[in-house]
C-alpha positions in Angstrom: -24.0 5.3 -11.4 -27.4 5.8 -10.0 -28.2 8.8 -7.6 -30.7 7.7 -4.9 -32.0 10.9 -2.7 -33.3 10.1 0.8 -36.0 12.5 -0.4 -38.3 12.6 3.0 -35.7 15.2 4.4 -33.8 16.7 1.7 -34.0 20.4 1.4 -35.4 21.5 -1.7 -32.6 23.5 -2.8 -30.4 20.7 -2.5 -33.0 18.8 -4.8 -32.8 21.4 -7.5 -29.3 21.1 -7.2 -29.8 17.3 -8.0 -32.5 17.9 -10.6 -30.2 20.7 -12.8 -27.2 17.7 -12.0 -29.2 14.5 -14.1 -30.9 17.0 -16.6 -26.8 17.7 -17.2 -25.8 14.3 -17.2 -28.4 12.1 -18.0 -27.7 9.9 -14.8 -30.6 8.2 -13.5 -31.9 10.2 -10.3 -34.5 8.7 -8.0 -36.3 9.9 -5.4 -37.2 8.1 -2.2 -40.1 9.1 0.1 -43.0 7.9 1.9 -45.0 11.6 0.9 -45.8 12.3 -2.8 -42.6 14.1 -3.9 -42.7 16.7 -7.1 -40.2 16.5 -9.9 -39.6 17.6 -13.0 -40.9 15.8 -16.0 -37.7 14.4 -17.1 -36.7 10.6 -18.5 -34.2 9.8 -16.1 -35.7 11.7 -13.0 -38.0 9.6 -10.8 -39.8 9.3 -7.6 -40.6 6.2 -5.6 -43.4 6.6 -3.0 -42.9 3.8 -0.4 -45.7 3.0 2.5 -45.1 5.7 6.0 -43.5 3.9 8.6 -40.1 3.9 10.5 -37.2 3.9 7.7 -39.6 2.5 5.0 -38.0 5.1 2.8 -34.5 4.3 3.9 -34.9 0.3 3.3 -35.6 0.8 -0.1 -32.7 2.5 -0.8 -30.8 0.1 0.7 -32.7 -2.8 -1.4 -32.6 -0.9 -4.9 -28.9 0.7 -4.4 -26.3 -1.1 -5.7 -21.9 -0.8 -5.7 -21.0 2.0 -7.4 -24.5 4.5 -7.0 -24.3 7.5 -5.0 -26.7 8.0 -1.9 -27.6 11.7 -0.9 -28.9 11.4 3.2 -28.1 13.0 6.0 -29.0 9.3 7.8 -25.9 8.4 9.2 -27.1 4.5 9.6 -28.5 4.8 6.3 -25.0 5.9 5.1 -23.1 3.3 7.0 -25.1 0.9 5.5 -24.9 2.0 1.5 -21.4 2.3 2.6 -21.2 -1.3 2.8 -22.6 -1.9 -0.2 -19.7 -0.2 -1.9 -22.1 3.1 -3.0 -20.8 6.7 -1.9 -22.6 8.7 0.5 -23.0 12.3 0.5 -24.9 14.5 2.6 -27.1 17.5 1.9 -24.0 20.1 3.4 -21.5 18.5 1.2 -20.0 15.9 3.4 -18.8 12.7 1.9 -19.2 9.7 4.4 -16.6 7.0 3.8 -15.6 3.6 5.1 -12.9 6.0 7.5 -15.4 8.5 8.6 -18.5 6.9 9.1 -18.1 5.0 12.5 -16.6 8.0 14.3 -20.1 10.0 12.8 -22.1 6.7 14.0 -20.8 7.2 17.5 -21.0 10.7 17.2 -24.7 10.3 16.6 -25.3 7.4 19.3 -23.8 9.8 22.0 -26.2 12.8 21.0 -29.1 10.4 21.2 -28.4 9.8 24.6 -27.8 13.2 25.7 -31.2 13.8 24.0 -32.7 10.7 26.1 -31.5 11.9 29.1 -33.0 15.2 29.0 -30.2 17.6 27.3 -31.1 19.6 24.9 -28.4 19.5 21.9 -30.1 21.2 19.8 -30.3 20.8 16.0 -28.3 21.7 13.1 -28.4 25.1 11.7 -30.1 26.1 8.7 -28.7 25.2 5.7 -26.9 28.1 4.1 -25.0 29.3 0.8 -22.3 27.8 1.8 -23.5 24.2 2.6 -25.1 24.5 -0.6 -21.8 25.4 -2.7 -20.3 22.9 -0.4 -23.0 20.0 -1.7 -22.7 21.1 -5.4 -19.4 20.9 -5.8 -18.5 17.6 -4.0 -21.7 16.2 -6.3 -20.0 17.6 -9.2 -16.6 16.3 -8.5 -18.6 13.0 -7.5 -20.2 13.1 -11.4 -16.8 14.1 -13.5 -15.0 11.7 -11.3 -17.6 8.7 -12.0 -18.3 9.4 -16.2 -14.5 10.4 -16.5 -14.1 6.4 -15.3 -16.8 5.3 -17.3 -15.3 6.7 -20.4 -11.7 5.4 -19.9 
């Protein structure tokens, strides 16, 4: 399992959780962004800088990821694309996107975009809190543990 991170919008505390997990497990971790990303000097942790532009980082993640990989993103359309490829998708608040839930999430995203375009102030998500970080860490640990167990069977 390779862990891919949509790093342009990934909060710092979530990156730190990912760095610790990659160090602990040895799993490959790649952060993809359109700006330079500071990463620890660990052989299995890499950063890929792509050209600026709309969805360039997302498209790179879709291109490079494969079945069984894990993608960390809050971007619903990206999550939908990688799920179609057989990847798992986890958002920085610990929500695992699945084939069963991604359609409803896409519909809600489209509705909110329509409301914003018509002038309705929909607000944004609340700040990432300690509970969100804990939910992310727990879900990440669960996914990694299941995958490592599967690899040893």
